[in-house]
C-alpha positions as CSV (number, residue, x, y, z in Angstrom):
1,M,-5.5,-2.4,-0.1
2,I,-7.4,-3.3,3.1
3,L,-6.5,-2.6,6.7
4,D,-7.6,-5.6,8.8
5,R,-8.3,-4.3,12.4
6,Y,-9.0,-6.7,15.3
7,W,-10.6,-5.9,18.6
8,W,-9.8,-8.8,21.0
9,G,-11.7,-9.3,24.2
10,E,-14.0,-11.5,26.3
11,A,-17.8,-11.9,26.3
12,S,-19.3,-13.2,29.5
13,R,-22.8,-11.7,29.4
14,L,-25.6,-10.5,27.1
15,S,-26.5,-6.9,26.8
16,P,-29.7,-5.7,28.6
17,E,-30.4,-3.5,25.7
18,A,-30.5,-6.2,23.0
19,P,-29.8,-10.0,22.7
20,V,-26.2,-9.4,21.8
21,P,-23.0,-10.2,23.7
22,V,-21.1,-7.5,25.6
23,V,-17.4,-7.7,24.7
24,R,-14.9,-6.3,27.1
25,K,-12.2,-5.1,24.8
26,Q,-8.7,-6.0,25.9
27,R,-6.4,-5.2,23.0
28,S,-6.4,-4.1,19.3
29,T,-4.2,-5.2,16.5
30,V,-3.9,-4.4,12.8
31,R,-2.7,-6.4,9.8
32,P,-2.4,-5.9,6.1
33,G,-5.5,-7.3,4.4
34,G,-6.8,-8.0,0.9
35,A,-4.1,-7.5,-1.7
36,A,-1.8,-6.2,1.0
37,N,-2.0,-9.6,2.7
38,T,-1.0,-11.3,-0.5
39,A,2.1,-9.0,-0.6
40,A,2.8,-9.7,3.1
41,N,2.7,-13.4,2.4
42,L,5.1,-13.0,-0.6
43,A,7.5,-11.1,1.6
44,A,7.3,-13.7,4.4
45,L,8.3,-16.4,1.9
46,G,11.3,-14.5,0.7
47,A,10.1,-12.5,-2.3
48,V,10.4,-8.7,-2.8
49,P,6.9,-7.5,-3.6
50,L,6.4,-4.3,-5.5
51,L,3.0,-3.4,-4.2
52,V,0.7,-1.3,-6.3
53,G,-2.7,-0.4,-4.8
54,L,-5.0,2.2,-3.6
55,V,-5.3,3.8,-0.1
56,G,-6.8,7.0,1.3
57,T,-5.1,9.8,3.1
58,D,-6.5,9.0,6.5
59,R,-5.2,7.5,9.7
60,A,-6.1,4.0,8.5
61,A,-3.7,4.5,5.5
62,V,-0.9,5.4,7.9
63,E,-1.7,2.3,10.0
64,L,-1.7,0.1,6.9
65,Q,1.6,1.4,5.6
66,D,3.2,0.9,9.1
67,A,1.8,-2.7,9.1
68,L,3.2,-3.3,5.6
69,L,6.6,-2.0,6.5
70,E,6.7,-4.3,9.6
71,C,6.0,-7.2,7.2
72,G,8.9,-6.2,5.0
73,V,6.7,-4.8,2.2
74,G,7.6,-1.4,0.7
75,V,5.0,1.3,0.3
76,D,6.5,3.6,-2.2
77,S,4.3,2.4,-5.0
78,L,1.0,2.8,-3.2
79,I,-1.4,5.4,-4.7
80,S,-3.6,7.6,-2.6
81,E,-6.9,9.3,-3.2
82,T,-8.0,12.0,-0.9
83,T,-11.7,11.5,-1.8
84,R,-12.1,8.0,-0.4
85,P,-11.3,6.2,2.9
86,T,-8.8,3.4,3.2
87,T,-10.8,0.2,3.1
88,T,-10.9,-1.1,6.7
89,K,-12.5,-4.2,8.1
90,T,-12.8,-4.2,11.9
91,R,-13.5,-7.6,13.5
92,V,-14.6,-8.1,17.1
93,I,-13.2,-11.3,18.5
94,A,-14.3,-12.8,21.8
95,S,-12.8,-16.1,23.1
96,H,-11.5,-17.0,19.6
97,Q,-14.9,-16.4,18.0
98,Q,-15.7,-13.6,15.6
99,I,-18.7,-11.7,16.9
100,V,-19.2,-9.1,14.2
101,R,-17.3,-7.4,11.3
102,V,-17.7,-3.7,10.4
103,D,-16.6,-2.5,7.0
104,E,-15.6,1.0,6.0
105,E,-15.1,1.4,2.3
106,D,-15.9,3.2,-1.0
107,V,-16.0,0.9,-4.0
108,A,-16.7,3.6,-6.6
109,P,-14.4,3.3,-9.7
110,I,-11.2,5.3,-9.5
111,S,-10.8,8.6,-11.3
112,R,-9.2,8.9,-14.7
113,E,-6.3,10.8,-13.1
114,T,-5.7,8.0,-10.5
115,E,-5.8,5.3,-13.3
116,E,-3.2,7.3,-15.2
117,R,-1.0,7.4,-12.1
118,A,-1.5,3.7,-11.6
119,R,-0.4,2.9,-15.2
120,I,2.8,4.8,-14.8
121,V,3.6,3.0,-11.5
122,I,2.8,-0.4,-13.0
123,A,5.0,0.2,-16.0
124,E,7.9,1.2,-13.7
125,C,7.4,-1.9,-11.5
126,L,7.2,-4.3,-14.4
127,E,10.8,-3.5,-15.4
128,A,12.1,-5.2,-12.1
129,A,9.3,-7.8,-11.6
130,S,9.6,-11.5,-12.3
131,A,5.8,-12.0,-12.3
132,V,2.6,-10.1,-11.7
133,V,0.1,-11.1,-9.0
134,V,-3.4,-9.5,-9.3
135,S,-5.5,-9.8,-6.1
136,D,-8.9,-8.4,-7.1
137,Y,-11.2,-7.5,-4.1
138,A,-13.6,-5.4,-6.2
139,K,-13.0,-2.1,-4.3
140,G,-12.9,0.1,-7.4
141,F,-9.2,0.1,-8.2
142,L,-9.0,-2.6,-10.8
143,S,-11.0,-1.1,-13.6
144,P,-11.4,-3.2,-16.8
145,T,-9.1,-0.7,-18.6
146,L,-6.4,-0.8,-15.9
147,L,-6.5,-4.6,-15.8
148,N,-6.3,-4.8,-19.6
149,F,-3.3,-2.5,-19.5
150,A,-1.5,-4.4,-16.8
151,I,-2.0,-7.8,-18.3
152,A,-1.1,-6.7,-21.8
153,A,2.0,-4.9,-20.6
154,A,3.1,-7.9,-18.6
155,G,2.6,-10.1,-21.7
156,R,4.7,-7.8,-23.8
157,A,7.4,-7.9,-21.1
158,G,7.3,-11.8,-20.9
159,K,6.0,-11.7,-17.3
160,R,3.4,-14.2,-16.2
161,V,0.2,-12.9,-14.5
162,F,-1.5,-14.7,-11.6
163,V,-5.0,-13.6,-10.8
164,D,-7.4,-14.1,-7.9
165,P,-10.7,-13.0,-9.5
166,K,-13.8,-11.2,-8.3
167,G,-17.2,-11.0,-10.1
168,A,-18.8,-12.6,-13.1
169,D,-16.8,-11.0,-15.9
170,Y,-14.0,-13.5,-16.8
171,N,-13.1,-11.4,-19.8
172,R,-11.5,-8.9,-17.5
173,Y,-8.7,-11.4,-17.0
174,Q,-8.1,-12.6,-20.5
175,G,-4.4,-13.0,-21.2
176,C,-3.5,-14.1,-17.7
177,F,-1.3,-17.1,-17.0
178,L,-3.3,-18.5,-14.1
179,M,-6.6,-17.8,-12.5
180,K,-7.4,-18.9,-8.9
181,P,-11.1,-18.8,-8.0
182,N,-12.6,-20.6,-5.1
183,R,-15.8,-22.6,-5.6
184,L,-18.1,-19.7,-5.1
185,E,-16.1,-17.5,-7.4
186,L,-16.1,-20.3,-10.0
187,S,-19.8,-20.6,-9.8
188,I,-20.2,-16.8,-10.3
189,L,-17.8,-16.8,-13.3
190,T,-19.5,-19.7,-15.1
191,G,-23.1,-19.6,-13.9
192,L,-22.8,-23.3,-13.0
193,P,-23.0,-24.8,-9.5
194,A,-19.8,-25.8,-7.8
195,R,-21.0,-27.1,-4.4
196,N,-18.9,-30.2,-4.4
197,H,-15.9,-31.7,-6.3
198,E,-18.0,-33.3,-9.0
199,E,-19.7,-30.0,-9.8
200,T,-16.4,-28.2,-9.6
201,L,-14.9,-30.5,-12.3
202,L,-17.7,-29.5,-14.7
203,A,-17.6,-25.8,-13.9
204,G,-13.8,-25.7,-13.9
205,S,-13.7,-27.3,-17.4
206,R,-16.2,-24.7,-18.5
207,L,-14.1,-21.8,-17.2
208,S,-11.0,-23.3,-18.8
209,A,-12.7,-23.4,-22.1
210,L,-13.7,-19.7,-21.7
211,M,-10.1,-18.7,-20.8
212,P,-8.0,-20.3,-23.6
213,G,-4.3,-20.3,-22.7
214,A,-4.9,-19.8,-19.0
215,M,-4.6,-22.3,-16.3
216,I,-7.5,-22.5,-13.8
217,L,-6.7,-23.5,-10.2
218,V,-9.9,-23.9,-8.1
219,T,-9.5,-24.0,-4.3
220,E,-12.1,-26.3,-2.8
221,G,-11.6,-25.8,1.0
222,A,-11.3,-29.2,2.7
223,D,-11.4,-31.0,-0.6
224,G,-8.1,-29.4,-1.7
225,M,-7.5,-27.8,-5.1
226,T,-7.9,-28.7,-8.7
227,L,-5.9,-27.5,-11.7
228,F,-7.4,-27.2,-15.2
229,A,-4.9,-26.6,-18.0
230,D,-6.3,-26.7,-21.6
231,S,-5.9,-30.2,-23.0
232,R,-3.8,-31.5,-20.1
233,P,-5.3,-34.0,-17.6
234,V,-7.0,-32.4,-14.7
235,E,-4.8,-32.5,-11.5
236,H,-6.2,-32.7,-8.0
237,H,-4.4,-32.3,-4.7
238,A,-6.2,-33.2,-1.5
239,P,-4.3,-32.3,1.7
240,A,-4.7,-34.1,5.0
241,P,-7.6,-32.8,7.2
242,R,-6.6,-29.9,9.4
243,Q,-8.1,-28.0,12.3
244,V,-9.7,-24.8,11.0
245,Y,-9.6,-21.7,13.3
246,D,-10.0,-18.9,10.8
247,V,-10.1,-18.9,7.0
248,T,-9.5,-15.2,6.7
249,G,-6.8,-14.5,4.1
250,A,-6.2,-18.2,3.2
251,G,-6.8,-17.4,-0.4
252,D,-4.2,-14.7,-0.3
253,T,-1.7,-17.2,1.1
254,V,-2.5,-19.7,-1.7
255,L,-2.1,-17.1,-4.4
256,A,1.2,-15.8,-2.9
257,T,2.7,-19.3,-2.4
258,L,1.6,-20.7,-5.8
259,S,2.8,-17.7,-7.8
260,L,6.1,-17.5,-6.1
261,A,6.7,-21.3,-6.4
262,I,6.0,-21.3,-10.1
263,A,8.0,-18.1,-10.7
264,A,10.9,-19.8,-9.0
265,G,10.7,-22.8,-11.2
266,A,8.6,-25.4,-9.3
267,S,6.4,-27.8,-11.2
268,Y,2.7,-27.2,-11.0
269,R,2.1,-30.2,-8.8
270,D,4.8,-29.1,-6.3
271,A,3.5,-25.6,-6.4
272,M,0.0,-26.9,-5.5
273,K,1.4,-28.9,-2.6
274,L,3.3,-25.9,-1.3
275,A,0.2,-23.7,-1.6
276,A,-2.0,-26.3,0.1
277,E,0.4,-26.7,3.0
278,A,0.8,-22.9,3.4
279,A,-3.0,-22.5,3.5
280,A,-3.3,-25.2,6.2
281,I,-0.9,-23.2,8.3
282,A,-2.9,-20.0,7.7
283,I,-6.3,-21.5,8.6
284,G,-4.8,-22.8,11.8
285,T,-4.1,-19.2,13.0
286,M,-6.7,-16.8,14.3
287,G,-6.9,-13.6,12.3
288,T,-5.2,-12.6,9.1
289,A,-2.0,-14.6,8.9
290,T,1.2,-14.6,6.9
291,V,3.1,-17.9,6.5
292,K,6.9,-17.7,6.8
293,L,9.3,-19.8,4.9
294,L,10.6,-21.6,8.0
295,Q,7.0,-22.5,9.0
296,L,6.4,-24.0,5.5
297,E,9.7,-25.9,5.6
298,T,8.9,-27.3,9.0
299,A,5.4,-28.3,8.1
300,L,6.5,-30.0,4.9
301,S,9.2,-31.9,6.8
302,D,6.7,-33.0,9.5
303,V,3.8,-34.0,7.1
304,H,5.5,-35.2,4.0
305,G,9.1,-35.8,5.0
306,I,10.3,-33.3,2.4
307,R,13.8,-32.0,3.0
308,S,14.0,-28.2,3.3
309,Q,16.6,-28.1,0.5
310,T,13.9,-28.8,-2.0
311,L,12.3,-25.4,-1.3
């Protein structure tokens, strides 16, 4: 879990102490970030997320839980550790431009006791869940053994697992239903370049071969997204160009929209279109954003002429 904190202000001069802008702070806001943002997006689209994740016992944990509750996300399944701070990213914004980001975090692996608590909570949540969404930010919570437990338990329960990966070890996610890396993450996972669509096709095919039985959806920024699914033909969706204000959290929006659409019975192609449109809304908003169902319905109607009844 991450607390995204924003300091908003204006910068009209440089500091006499160093060649940096002086920002006159005007207001401060907080938003759920990281996996918490994925949960907030799921709630905004009408799902009921059962959020399992790690927080500290500090003031930031209270702020994060309050922000989650405001987004309609329950906090009863969060797990706290007194020995680590709640991961917090503070961004200083001046005139719609991010000046600097300050991170407070401890990414050490969780203790054995914390992992045991997490296993119990995950098992309890699985009973009511329709699907499992794993948003990995490499902050120490998702150990290989906890991931293996969660994916295996979901498989036994017949629940599909959607993963946003982090790091080079794809074996951590074996058994998942769908993995959603971006180009950089795809390159790290395969050791192949993925700087453009042509290179992405090669690297994506490689990762698909390394992850038998799993679909691979690669997000490619302005080039859209590409789906690799075993022996099926590769599917690509390229959305219309949009104005980009802030890409923060766009991957969380894609993961939430895609997993919810597929869990609700949408085809893979329709799920990709929904996810791409939701991401376009998110990147058009400054700061970490959640996309509401009404926003998505309106955007689809305006851009594609799709009637809201199809959602």
